[in-house]
TILONU-654313 format. One record per residue (C-alpha): residue number from 1; residue in three letters; x, y, z. Coordinates in Angstrom, 1 decimal, m for minus. Layout:
<sites>
+-----+------+--------+--------+--------+
| pos | code |      u |      v |      w |
+-----+------+--------+--------+--------+
| NUM |  ALA |      X |      Y |      Z |
...
+-----+------+--------+--------+--------+
</sites>
This chain:
<sites>
+-----+------+--------+--------+--------+
| pos | code |      u |      v |      w |
+-----+------+--------+--------+--------+
|   1 |  MET |  m34.1 |  m18.7 |   m6.5 |
|   2 |  LEU |  m31.9 |  m17.9 |   m3.0 |
|   3 |  THR |  m29.4 |  m15.6 |   m4.0 |
|   4 |  PRO |  m26.0 |  m16.3 |   m2.4 |
|   5 |  PRO |  m25.6 |  m15.4 |    1.5 |
|   6 |  ILE |  m23.1 |  m12.1 |    1.7 |
|   7 |  LEU |  m20.1 |  m13.3 |    3.7 |
|   8 |  THR |  m19.0 |  m11.0 |    6.8 |
|   9 |  SER |  m15.8 |  m10.8 |    5.8 |
|  10 |  GLU |  m16.5 |  m10.5 |    2.4 |
|  11 |  GLN |  m15.1 |   m7.1 |    1.3 |
|  12 |  GLU |  m11.7 |   m8.7 |    3.1 |
|  13 |  ARG |  m12.1 |  m11.4 |    1.0 |
|  14 |  ILE |  m12.5 |   m9.8 |   m1.6 |
|  15 |  LEU |   m9.0 |   m7.8 |   m1.6 |
|  16 |  GLU |   m7.2 |  m11.3 |   m0.7 |
|  17 |  LEU |   m8.8 |  m12.7 |   m4.0 |
|  18 |  TYR |   m7.4 |   m9.6 |   m5.9 |
|  19 |  ASN |   m3.9 |   m9.7 |   m4.0 |
|  20 |  TYR |   m3.4 |  m12.8 |   m6.3 |
|  21 |  GLU |   m3.6 |  m11.1 |   m9.2 |
|  22 |  ILE |   m5.2 |  m14.0 |  m11.3 |
|  23 |  LEU |   m9.0 |  m12.7 |  m12.5 |
|  24 |  ASP |   m8.7 |  m12.4 |  m16.3 |
|  25 |  THR |   m5.4 |  m13.8 |  m16.9 |
|  26 |  SER |   m4.9 |  m16.0 |  m19.8 |
|  27 |  PRO |   m5.4 |  m19.8 |  m19.9 |
|  28 |  GLU |   m2.8 |  m21.5 |  m18.3 |
|  29 |  GLU |   m1.7 |  m25.4 |  m18.8 |
|  30 |  GLU |   m1.3 |  m26.7 |  m14.9 |
|  31 |  PHE |   m4.8 |  m25.2 |  m14.4 |
|  32 |  GLU |   m6.6 |  m26.9 |  m17.5 |
|  33 |  GLU |   m5.2 |  m30.2 |  m16.9 |
|  34 |  ILE |   m6.9 |  m30.1 |  m13.4 |
|  35 |  VAL |   m9.9 |  m29.4 |  m14.9 |
|  36 |  GLN |   m9.4 |  m32.2 |  m16.8 |
|  37 |  LEU |   m8.5 |  m34.6 |  m14.6 |
|  38 |  ALA |  m11.5 |  m33.5 |  m12.0 |
|  39 |  THR |  m14.1 |  m34.5 |  m15.2 |
|  40 |  GLN |  m12.7 |  m37.9 |  m15.8 |
|  41 |  ILE |  m12.3 |  m38.8 |  m11.9 |
|  42 |  CYS |  m15.8 |  m37.6 |  m11.4 |
|  43 |  LYS |  m17.4 |  m38.6 |  m14.6 |
|  44 |  VAL |  m19.2 |  m35.4 |  m15.5 |
|  45 |  PRO |  m18.9 |  m33.4 |  m18.5 |
|  46 |  ILE |  m18.2 |  m30.1 |  m17.0 |
|  47 |  SER |  m15.6 |  m29.0 |  m14.5 |
|  48 |  LEU |  m14.6 |  m25.3 |  m13.5 |
|  49 |  ILE |  m11.9 |  m23.6 |  m11.5 |
|  50 |  SER |  m14.4 |  m20.2 |  m10.4 |
|  51 |  LEU |  m13.5 |  m17.5 |   m8.7 |
|  52 |  VAL |  m16.3 |  m15.6 |   m7.1 |
|  53 |  GLU |  m15.7 |  m11.5 |   m7.3 |
|  54 |  THR |  m18.3 |   m8.6 |   m6.3 |
|  55 |  GLY |  m21.0 |   m9.2 |   m8.9 |
|  56 |  ARG |  m19.3 |  m12.5 |  m11.2 |
|  57 |  GLN |  m17.9 |  m15.4 |  m11.1 |
|  58 |  TRP |  m15.3 |  m15.9 |  m13.5 |
|  59 |  PHE |  m13.8 |  m19.4 |  m14.8 |
|  60 |  LYS |   m9.4 |  m19.4 |  m14.7 |
|  61 |  ALA |  m10.1 |  m23.3 |  m16.1 |
|  62 |  LYS |  m13.2 |  m24.5 |  m17.4 |
|  63 |  VAL |  m13.8 |  m27.9 |  m19.2 |
|  64 |  GLY |  m17.8 |  m29.0 |  m21.3 |
|  65 |  LEU |  m18.3 |  m25.1 |  m20.7 |
|  66 |  GLU |  m18.6 |  m21.8 |  m23.0 |
|  67 |  PRO |  m18.9 |  m18.5 |  m21.1 |
|  68 |  TYR |  m15.8 |  m17.7 |  m19.4 |
|  69 |  GLU |  m18.3 |  m16.0 |  m16.4 |
|  70 |  THR |  m21.6 |  m15.6 |  m15.2 |
|  71 |  SER |  m23.0 |  m13.1 |  m12.8 |
|  72 |  LYS |  m22.6 |  m14.1 |   m9.1 |
|  73 |  GLU |  m26.5 |  m14.1 |   m8.3 |
|  74 |  VAL |  m27.2 |  m16.7 |  m10.1 |
|  75 |  SER |  m23.8 |  m18.4 |   m8.7 |
|  76 |  PHE |  m23.3 |  m22.0 |   m7.4 |
|  77 |  CYS |  m20.3 |  m21.1 |   m6.4 |
|  78 |  ALA |  m21.1 |  m18.5 |   m4.1 |
|  79 |  HIS |  m23.2 |  m20.7 |   m2.2 |
|  80 |  ALA |  m20.8 |  m22.9 |   m1.4 |
|  81 |  LEU |  m18.1 |  m20.1 |   m0.5 |
|  82 |  ALA |  m20.6 |  m19.9 |    2.3 |
|  83 |  CYS |  m21.0 |  m23.5 |    3.2 |
|  84 |  GLU |  m19.1 |  m24.6 |    6.6 |
|  85 |  ASN |  m18.8 |  m27.9 |    5.0 |
|  86 |  GLU |  m15.6 |  m28.5 |    3.1 |
|  87 |  LEU |  m17.7 |  m30.1 |   m0.1 |
|  88 |  PHE |  m20.9 |  m28.5 |   m1.2 |
|  89 |  GLU |  m22.5 |  m31.0 |   m3.1 |
|  90 |  VAL |  m26.6 |  m30.5 |   m4.8 |
|  91 |  CYS |  m27.5 |  m33.7 |   m6.0 |
|  92 |  ASP |  m30.6 |  m32.7 |   m8.1 |
|  93 |  ALA |  m30.5 |  m28.8 |   m8.9 |
|  94 |  SER |  m34.1 |  m29.5 |  m10.1 |
|  95 |  LYS |  m35.5 |  m30.6 |   m6.7 |
|  96 |  ASP |  m33.5 |  m28.2 |   m4.6 |
|  97 |  TYR |  m35.6 |  m25.0 |   m3.2 |
|  98 |  ARG |  m32.2 |  m22.4 |   m3.6 |
|  99 |  PHE |  m32.0 |  m23.9 |   m7.0 |
| 100 |  PHE |  m35.1 |  m25.3 |   m9.1 |
| 101 |  ASP |  m35.8 |  m21.8 |  m10.5 |
| 102 |  ASN |  m32.2 |  m21.1 |  m11.2 |
| 103 |  PRO |  m31.8 |  m20.1 |  m15.1 |
| 104 |  LEU |  m28.5 |  m22.0 |  m14.8 |
| 105 |  VAL |  m30.8 |  m25.2 |  m13.9 |
| 106 |  THR |  m34.0 |  m24.2 |  m16.1 |
| 107 |  SER |  m31.7 |  m24.0 |  m19.4 |
| 108 |  ASN |  m28.4 |  m24.4 |  m20.6 |
| 109 |  PRO |  m26.6 |  m25.7 |  m19.1 |
| 110 |  ASN |  m29.4 |  m27.4 |  m17.5 |
| 111 |  ILE |  m27.5 |  m27.5 |  m14.1 |
| 112 |  ARG |  m28.7 |  m31.1 |  m12.3 |
| 113 |  PHE |  m25.5 |  m32.0 |   m9.9 |
| 114 |  TYR |  m23.0 |  m29.9 |   m8.7 |
| 115 |  ALA |  m20.0 |  m30.3 |   m5.5 |
| 116 |  GLY |  m17.8 |  m27.6 |   m5.8 |
| 117 |  VAL |  m15.0 |  m27.2 |   m3.4 |
| 118 |  PRO |  m13.2 |  m24.0 |   m1.9 |
| 119 |  LEU |  m10.4 |  m22.7 |   m2.9 |
| 120 |  VAL |   m9.0 |  m21.2 |    0.7 |
| 121 |  SER |   m5.9 |  m19.4 |    1.1 |
| 122 |  LYS |   m3.4 |  m19.3 |    3.6 |
| 123 |  ASN |   m5.1 |  m16.5 |    5.5 |
| 124 |  GLY |   m8.8 |  m18.4 |    5.0 |
| 125 |  TYR |  m10.4 |  m16.7 |    2.4 |
| 126 |  LYS |  m12.3 |  m18.4 |    0.0 |
| 127 |  LEU |  m11.7 |  m17.2 |   m3.2 |
| 128 |  GLY |  m13.7 |  m19.4 |   m5.2 |
| 129 |  THR |  m14.2 |  m23.0 |   m6.4 |
| 130 |  LEU |  m12.8 |  m26.4 |   m8.2 |
| 131 |  CYS |  m16.0 |  m27.7 |   m8.7 |
| 132 |  VAL |  m17.8 |  m30.5 |  m11.3 |
| 133 |  ILE |  m21.2 |  m30.2 |  m13.2 |
| 134 |  ASN |  m23.9 |  m32.8 |  m15.2 |
| 135 |  SER |  m26.9 |  m32.3 |  m16.3 |
| 136 |  GLU |  m28.0 |  m35.4 |  m14.6 |
| 137 |  PRO |  m29.0 |  m35.9 |  m11.1 |
| 138 |  GLN |  m26.0 |  m37.6 |   m9.7 |
| 139 |  GLN |  m23.7 |  m37.6 |   m6.2 |
| 140 |  LEU |  m19.7 |  m38.4 |   m5.5 |
| 141 |  SER |  m19.0 |  m41.3 |   m4.0 |
| 142 |  GLU |  m16.1 |  m41.5 |   m1.1 |
| 143 |  GLU |  m13.5 |  m41.5 |   m3.2 |
| 144 |  GLN |  m14.0 |  m39.0 |   m5.6 |
| 145 |  SER |  m14.7 |  m36.7 |   m3.0 |
| 146 |  PHE |  m11.4 |  m37.0 |   m1.2 |
| 147 |  ALA |  m10.2 |  m36.7 |   m5.4 |
| 148 |  LEU |  m11.9 |  m33.4 |   m5.8 |
| 149 |  LYS |  m10.8 |  m31.6 |   m2.4 |
| 150 |  VAL |   m7.0 |  m33.0 |   m3.1 |
| 151 |  LEU |   m7.3 |  m31.0 |   m6.5 |
| 152 |  ALA |   m8.8 |  m27.8 |   m5.1 |
| 153 |  ARG |   m5.4 |  m27.7 |   m2.8 |
| 154 |  GLN |   m3.2 |  m28.4 |   m5.7 |
| 155 |  VAL |   m5.0 |  m25.0 |   m7.1 |
| 156 |  MET |   m4.5 |  m23.4 |   m4.2 |
| 157 |  LYS |   m0.7 |  m24.5 |   m4.3 |
| 158 |  LEU |   m0.7 |  m23.4 |   m8.0 |
| 159 |  PHE |   m2.0 |  m20.2 |   m7.1 |
| 160 |  ASP |    0.5 |  m19.3 |   m3.9 |
| 161 |  LEU |    3.3 |  m20.3 |   m6.9 |
| 162 |  ARG |    2.0 |  m18.0 |   m9.0 |
| 163 |  LEU |    1.9 |  m15.5 |   m6.5 |
| 164 |  ASN |    5.6 |  m16.1 |   m5.0 |
| 165 |  ASN |    7.2 |  m16.1 |   m8.8 |
| 166 |  LYS |    5.7 |  m12.8 |   m9.2 |
| 167 |  LEU |    6.6 |  m11.4 |   m5.9 |
| 168 |  LEU |   10.0 |  m12.7 |   m6.7 |
| 169 |  ASP |   10.1 |  m11.1 |  m10.0 |
| 170 |  ALA |    9.1 |   m8.2 |   m8.9 |
| 171 |  GLN |   12.0 |   m7.8 |   m6.1 |
| 172 |  LYS |   14.2 |   m9.1 |   m8.6 |
| 173 |  HIS |   13.3 |   m5.8 |  m10.8 |
| 174 |  ARG |   13.7 |   m3.9 |   m7.6 |
| 175 |  LEU |   17.3 |   m5.1 |   m7.0 |
| 176 |  LYS |   18.2 |   m4.7 |  m10.0 |
| 177 |  GLN |   16.9 |   m0.7 |  m10.1 |
| 178 |  GLN |   18.6 |   m0.4 |   m6.6 |
| 179 |  ALA |   21.8 |   m2.0 |   m8.5 |
| 180 |  GLU |   21.9 |    0.3 |  m11.6 |
| 181 |  MET |   20.9 |    3.1 |   m8.9 |
| 182 |  GLN |   23.9 |    2.6 |   m7.0 |
| 183 |  ASN |   26.7 |    2.4 |  m10.4 |
| 184 |  ARG |   25.1 |    5.5 |  m11.1 |
| 185 |  ILE |   26.1 |    7.0 |   m7.9 |
| 186 |  ILE |   28.9 |    5.6 |   m7.7 |
| 187 |  SER |   29.9 |    6.9 |  m10.8 |
| 188 |  ILE |   29.0 |   10.5 |  m10.2 |
| 189 |  ILE |   30.2 |   10.6 |   m6.6 |
| 190 |  ALA |   33.6 |    9.0 |   m8.3 |
| 191 |  HIS |   33.9 |   12.2 |  m10.9 |
| 192 |  ASP |   31.8 |   15.1 |   m8.9 |
| 193 |  VAL |   33.7 |   14.3 |   m5.6 |
| 194 |  ARG |   36.6 |   14.0 |   m6.2 |
| 195 |  SER |   36.9 |   17.1 |   m8.6 |
| 196 |  PRO |   36.6 |   20.0 |   m5.9 |
| 197 |  VAL |   38.8 |   17.9 |   m3.6 |
| 198 |  ALA |   41.2 |   17.1 |   m6.0 |
| 199 |  SER |   41.2 |   20.8 |   m6.7 |
| 200 |  LEU |   42.2 |   22.1 |   m3.5 |
| 201 |  LYS |   44.8 |   19.2 |   m3.1 |
| 202 |  GLN |   46.6 |   21.1 |   m6.6 |
| 203 |  ILE |   46.4 |   24.5 |   m5.0 |
| 204 |  VAL |   47.9 |   23.2 |   m1.5 |
| 205 |  ASP |   50.3 |   21.6 |   m3.9 |
| 206 |  PHE |   50.9 |   24.5 |   m6.1 |
| 207 |  ASN |   51.2 |   26.7 |   m3.5 |
| 208 |  ASN |   53.8 |   25.1 |   m1.6 |
| 209 |  SER |   56.0 |   24.5 |   m4.3 |
| 210 |  PHE |   55.5 |   27.9 |   m5.8 |
| 211 |  PRO |   54.1 |   30.6 |   m3.7 |
| 212 |  LEU |   51.3 |   32.3 |   m4.9 |
| 213 |  SER |   50.4 |   36.1 |   m4.6 |
| 214 |  ASP |   47.5 |   36.6 |   m2.7 |
| 215 |  ASN |   45.1 |   37.7 |   m5.8 |
| 216 |  ASP |   46.0 |   33.9 |   m7.4 |
| 217 |  ILE |   44.8 |   32.2 |   m4.4 |
| 218 |  LYS |   41.7 |   34.3 |   m4.1 |
| 219 |  ASP |   40.7 |   33.1 |   m7.9 |
| 220 |  LEU |   42.0 |   29.8 |   m7.1 |
| 221 |  LEU |   39.6 |   29.6 |   m3.9 |
| 222 |  SER |   37.2 |   30.9 |   m5.7 |
| 223 |  LEU |   37.3 |   28.8 |   m8.2 |
| 224 |  ALA |   37.1 |   25.8 |   m5.9 |
| 225 |  GLY |   34.5 |   26.9 |   m3.3 |
| 226 |  ASN |   32.2 |   26.9 |   m6.1 |
| 227 |  HIS |   32.7 |   23.0 |   m7.0 |
| 228 |  LEU |   32.5 |   22.7 |   m3.2 |
| 229 |  ASP |   29.0 |   24.5 |   m3.2 |
| 230 |  SER |   27.9 |   21.8 |   m6.2 |
| 231 |  THR |   29.5 |   18.7 |   m4.2 |
| 232 |  LEU |   27.8 |   19.8 |   m0.9 |
| 233 |  SER |   24.1 |   20.0 |   m2.8 |
| 234 |  LEU |   25.4 |   16.9 |   m4.3 |
| 235 |  LEU |   26.0 |   15.0 |   m0.7 |
| 236 |  SER |   22.9 |   16.2 |    0.2 |
| 237 |  ASP |   20.7 |   14.9 |   m1.9 |
| 238 |  LEU |   22.8 |   11.6 |   m1.9 |
| 239 |  LEU |   22.1 |   11.9 |    2.0 |
| 240 |  ASP |   18.3 |   12.4 |    1.8 |
| 241 |  TRP |   17.4 |   10.0 |   m0.7 |
| 242 |  GLY |   19.2 |    7.1 |    1.0 |
| 243 |  ARG |   17.6 |    7.9 |    4.4 |
| 244 |  LEU |   14.5 |    7.8 |    2.6 |
| 245 |  GLN |   15.1 |    5.3 |    1.1 |
| 246 |  MET |   15.6 |    3.5 |    4.5 |
| 247 |  GLN |   12.7 |    4.6 |    5.3 |
| 248 |  VAL |   10.5 |    3.8 |    2.5 |
| 249 |  HIS |    8.4 |    0.7 |    4.1 |
| 250 |  THR |    7.7 |    2.9 |    7.8 |
| 251 |  SER |    7.5 |    6.5 |    6.9 |
| 252 |  GLU |    4.1 |    7.4 |    7.5 |
| 253 |  ASN |    1.8 |   10.7 |    5.9 |
| 254 |  THR |    1.5 |   13.4 |    8.2 |
| 255 |  SER |   m0.4 |   16.6 |    7.9 |
| 256 |  PHE |    1.3 |   20.0 |    7.2 |
| 257 |  ASN |    0.4 |   23.4 |    5.5 |
| 258 |  LEU |    2.2 |   23.7 |    1.9 |
| 259 |  HIS |    2.2 |   27.5 |    2.0 |
| 260 |  LYS |    4.3 |   27.9 |    5.1 |
| 261 |  LEU |    6.4 |   24.9 |    3.7 |
| 262 |  VAL |    7.1 |   26.7 |    0.3 |
| 263 |  VAL |    7.9 |   29.6 |    2.6 |
| 264 |  GLU |   10.3 |   27.6 |    4.7 |
| 265 |  LYS |   12.4 |   26.6 |    1.6 |
| 266 |  ALA |   11.8 |   30.3 |   m0.4 |
| 267 |  HIS |   14.1 |   31.3 |    2.8 |
| 268 |  ASN |   16.6 |   29.2 |    2.5 |
| 269 |  PHE |   17.0 |   29.6 |   m0.7 |
| 270 |  HIS |   16.9 |   33.7 |   m0.3 |
| 271 |  ALA |   20.3 |   34.2 |   m0.6 |
| 272 |  ALA |   21.1 |   32.3 |   m4.0 |
| 273 |  ILE |   18.0 |   33.4 |   m5.5 |
| 274 |  SER |   18.8 |   37.2 |   m4.7 |
| 275 |  LEU |   22.2 |   36.5 |   m6.7 |
| 276 |  LYS |   20.5 |   35.9 |   m9.6 |
| 277 |  ASN |   18.1 |   39.0 |   m9.1 |
| 278 |  ASN |   15.6 |   36.4 |   m9.6 |
| 279 |  LYS |   12.1 |   36.7 |   m7.3 |
| 280 |  ILE |   10.2 |   33.8 |   m5.8 |
| 281 |  VAL |    6.5 |   34.2 |   m5.6 |
| 282 |  ASN |    4.2 |   31.5 |   m3.7 |
| 283 |  LEU |    0.7 |   31.1 |   m5.1 |
| 284 |  ILE |   m0.5 |   28.2 |   m2.7 |
| 285 |  ASP |   m3.7 |   28.9 |   m0.7 |
| 286 |  LYS |   m2.3 |   29.8 |    2.7 |
| 287 |  ASP |   m4.9 |   27.0 |    4.4 |
| 288 |  LEU |   m3.7 |   24.3 |    1.9 |
| 289 |  VAL |   m3.3 |   21.1 |    4.8 |
| 290 |  ILE |   m2.4 |   18.2 |    2.5 |
| 291 |  CYS |   m1.5 |   14.8 |    4.3 |
| 292 |  SER |    2.1 |   13.2 |    2.4 |
| 293 |  ASP |    5.6 |   12.4 |    3.4 |
| 294 |  LEU |    6.8 |   15.5 |    4.4 |
| 295 |  ASN |   10.7 |   14.8 |    4.5 |
| 296 |  ALA |   10.0 |   14.1 |    0.3 |
| 297 |  ILE |    7.8 |   16.8 |   m0.7 |
| 298 |  LYS |   10.6 |   18.8 |    1.0 |
| 299 |  PHE |   13.7 |   17.0 |   m1.1 |
| 300 |  ILE |   11.3 |   17.3 |   m3.9 |
| 301 |  LEU |   10.7 |   20.5 |   m3.4 |
| 302 |  ARG |   14.6 |   22.2 |   m2.7 |
| 303 |  ASN |   15.2 |   20.4 |   m6.0 |
| 304 |  LEU |   12.7 |   21.7 |   m8.1 |
| 305 |  ILE |   13.8 |   25.1 |   m7.1 |
| 306 |  SER |   17.0 |   24.7 |   m7.1 |
| 307 |  ASN |   16.8 |   23.8 |  m10.5 |
| 308 |  ALA |   14.6 |   26.6 |  m11.5 |
| 309 |  ASN |   17.3 |   29.1 |  m10.0 |
| 310 |  LYS |   20.0 |   27.8 |  m11.3 |
| 311 |  TYR |   18.8 |   27.9 |  m14.8 |
| 312 |  THR |   16.8 |   31.6 |  m14.0 |
| 313 |  GLU |   18.3 |   35.2 |  m13.9 |
| 314 |  ASN |   16.4 |   38.7 |  m13.6 |
| 315 |  GLY |   13.4 |   36.5 |  m13.6 |
| 316 |  LEU |   10.7 |   34.8 |  m11.8 |
| 317 |  ILE |    9.7 |   31.3 |   m9.9 |
| 318 |  THR |    6.7 |   30.6 |   m9.0 |
| 319 |  VAL |    5.0 |   28.0 |   m6.7 |
| 320 |  TYR |    1.9 |   27.3 |   m7.2 |
| 321 |  GLY |   m1.0 |   24.3 |   m5.4 |
| 322 |  GLN |   m4.7 |   23.8 |   m5.2 |
| 323 |  ARG |   m6.5 |   20.8 |   m4.3 |
| 324 |  GLU |   m9.2 |   18.8 |   m6.3 |
| 325 |  LYS |  m11.1 |   16.8 |   m4.9 |
| 326 |  GLU |   m8.8 |   13.9 |   m3.7 |
| 327 |  ARG |   m5.6 |   15.0 |   m5.5 |
| 328 |  VAL |   m2.9 |   17.8 |   m5.0 |
| 329 |  LEU |   m1.8 |   19.7 |   m8.1 |
| 330 |  ILE |    1.8 |   21.4 |   m7.3 |
| 331 |  THR |    4.0 |   23.3 |   m9.8 |
| 332 |  VAL |    7.0 |   25.1 |   m9.8 |
| 333 |  SER |    7.7 |   27.1 |  m12.8 |
| 334 |  ASP |   10.4 |   29.6 |  m14.0 |
| 335 |  THR |   10.8 |   31.6 |  m16.6 |
| 336 |  GLY |   14.7 |   30.5 |  m17.4 |
| 337 |  ILE |   16.7 |   29.3 |  m20.6 |
| 338 |  GLY |   13.8 |   26.7 |  m20.6 |
| 339 |  MET |   15.2 |   23.0 |  m22.4 |
| 340 |  ASP |   14.8 |   21.0 |  m25.7 |
| 341 |  GLU |   12.9 |   18.2 |  m26.2 |
| 342 |  LYS |   15.6 |   15.9 |  m26.1 |
| 343 |  THR |   16.5 |   16.8 |  m23.1 |
| 344 |  LYS |   13.1 |   17.1 |  m21.0 |
| 345 |  ASN |   12.8 |   13.8 |  m22.4 |
| 346 |  ASP |   16.1 |   12.7 |  m20.8 |
| 347 |  LEU |   16.0 |   14.7 |  m17.8 |
| 348 |  PHE |   15.3 |   12.3 |  m15.3 |
| 349 |  GLN |   17.5 |    9.8 |  m16.0 |
| 350 |  GLY |   20.3 |   11.0 |  m13.9 |
| 351 |  ALA |   23.0 |   11.4 |  m16.9 |
| 352 |  SER |   25.7 |   13.8 |  m16.3 |
| 353 |  ASN |   25.8 |   14.4 |  m19.7 |
| 354 |  ILE |   22.3 |   15.8 |  m20.7 |
| 355 |  SER |   22.8 |   18.3 |  m17.1 |
| 356 |  LYS |   23.1 |   21.8 |  m18.7 |
| 357 |  LEU |   25.6 |   24.4 |  m17.3 |
| 358 |  GLY |   23.2 |   27.2 |  m15.4 |
| 359 |  THR |   23.1 |   30.9 |  m16.4 |
| 360 |  ARG |   26.4 |   30.9 |  m14.5 |
| 361 |  ARG |   27.8 |   28.3 |  m15.5 |
| 362 |  GLU |   26.8 |   26.2 |  m12.3 |
| 363 |  LYS |   27.4 |   23.0 |  m12.4 |
| 364 |  GLY |   25.1 |   19.9 |  m12.2 |
| 365 |  THR |   24.7 |   16.1 |  m12.4 |
| 366 |  GLY |   20.8 |   15.4 |  m13.1 |
| 367 |  LEU |   21.3 |   13.6 |   m9.9 |
| 368 |  GLY |   18.6 |   15.7 |   m8.0 |
| 369 |  LEU |   15.7 |   15.4 |  m10.5 |
| 370 |  MET |   16.3 |   11.6 |  m10.6 |
| 371 |  PHE |   15.7 |   11.1 |   m6.8 |
| 372 |  THR |   13.4 |   13.1 |   m7.5 |
| 373 |  LYS |   11.8 |   11.1 |   m9.7 |
| 374 |  ASP |   12.3 |    7.9 |   m7.3 |
| 375 |  PHE |   10.7 |    9.7 |   m4.8 |
| 376 |  ILE |    7.6 |   10.6 |   m6.9 |
| 377 |  ASP |    7.0 |    7.3 |   m8.2 |
| 378 |  MET |    7.4 |    6.3 |   m4.5 |
| 379 |  MET |    4.1 |    8.4 |   m3.2 |
| 380 |  GLN |    2.2 |    7.2 |   m6.4 |
| 381 |  ALA |    2.3 |   10.2 |   m7.3 |
| 382 |  THR |    3.2 |   11.8 |  m11.3 |
| 383 |  ILE |    5.3 |   14.9 |  m12.7 |
| 384 |  SER |    5.4 |   16.0 |  m15.9 |
| 385 |  ILE |    7.3 |   19.0 |  m17.3 |
| 386 |  ASN |    6.3 |   21.7 |  m20.0 |
| 387 |  SER |    9.1 |   23.5 |  m21.2 |
| 388 |  GLU |   10.4 |   25.9 |  m24.4 |
| 389 |  VAL |   13.9 |   27.0 |  m24.9 |
| 390 |  GLY |   13.8 |   30.4 |  m24.0 |
| 391 |  LYS |   10.8 |   31.2 |  m22.4 |
| 392 |  GLY |   11.3 |   28.6 |  m19.2 |
| 393 |  THR |    9.8 |   25.7 |  m17.8 |
| 394 |  THR |    6.9 |   24.2 |  m15.5 |
| 395 |  PHE |    7.1 |   21.2 |  m13.3 |
| 396 |  TYR |    3.5 |   19.7 |  m12.5 |
| 397 |  ILE |    3.0 |   17.4 |   m9.8 |
| 398 |  GLU |   m0.3 |   15.5 |   m9.3 |
| 399 |  MET |   m0.4 |   13.4 |   m6.1 |
| 400 |  LYS |   m3.1 |   11.9 |   m3.3 |
| 401 |  ALA |   m4.1 |   14.8 |   m1.1 |
+-----+------+--------+--------+--------+
</sites>
């Protein structure tokens, strides 16, 4: 038995096959009708839509055959892919040096006749075949050959249509998510950005109508300043999120030292952390270099460290990182007030009503953590949380190195 030759572009062909996301899918009427029509036109008992993977051939649709797959080693279809002709035909396999001792010839289904037309993608890769099989020697007429080629092209058109529909569904889902995100952002801006601006306007109007003492003005400005601090943080998150969203399809990963990046973030937060008598500890190895989206990692660390400081006072914030083979684990821990299960489960939904006040009644929207989750998903990383009320919180990020 002659085993099928390995194609020069086999790796690319397999990737193309996987891109169609059709392997191991359920039967579909459109494909079943094509194999039924092929059996009638070619007057054979068996017809298959066969997709040839690395070590097997799998049947998307079939007539007259029980198994849903066979090994590639005994596959007639794998030979058809290597054939330069549009139609690969074996009139009597028992007399063909390539197949006479093939198990599919010497035992069930006792193949004698085989004819297959490759299913060629728009990029020129042969994914499999539309084939017809008989246990008796046979040869297709010109009309039957033509019809089989036409049906094979229809199979590929159905594959392309199926793939386009999946892409459209994914795009619709993405647009729906973006619309929901925009609505949430607009709602948050309407409340949390307008509020401190309105407070300042009221102070000015009130002072114009009823002159205030220096102490009264100082107290009111202090209150407005706290509102403005949270608003500036919110606007920074919005700007960073928008910028990174626009770069999602063009940004490139870069190599950088994670320890030095955390040192930079700790320096940026020094004043805020000192005001709450907290201490930040960087336990990341000084030589740990990772390859990732630097801007996204900066955003994530800024939000997680800021969040830890918000809910911690007279405590410790610890950033840790280590490489495990091709993955990197990053944790940001605090010894703060922690959270209950419901808050933890709702944390990345971006709802302002779940964002608790900080230890000094700092106000928040939850938007930063929602954006953090968005970036985590964009990077195909994962984030998880461990928290206990009164004992603190740890965020775990696992990502590609």
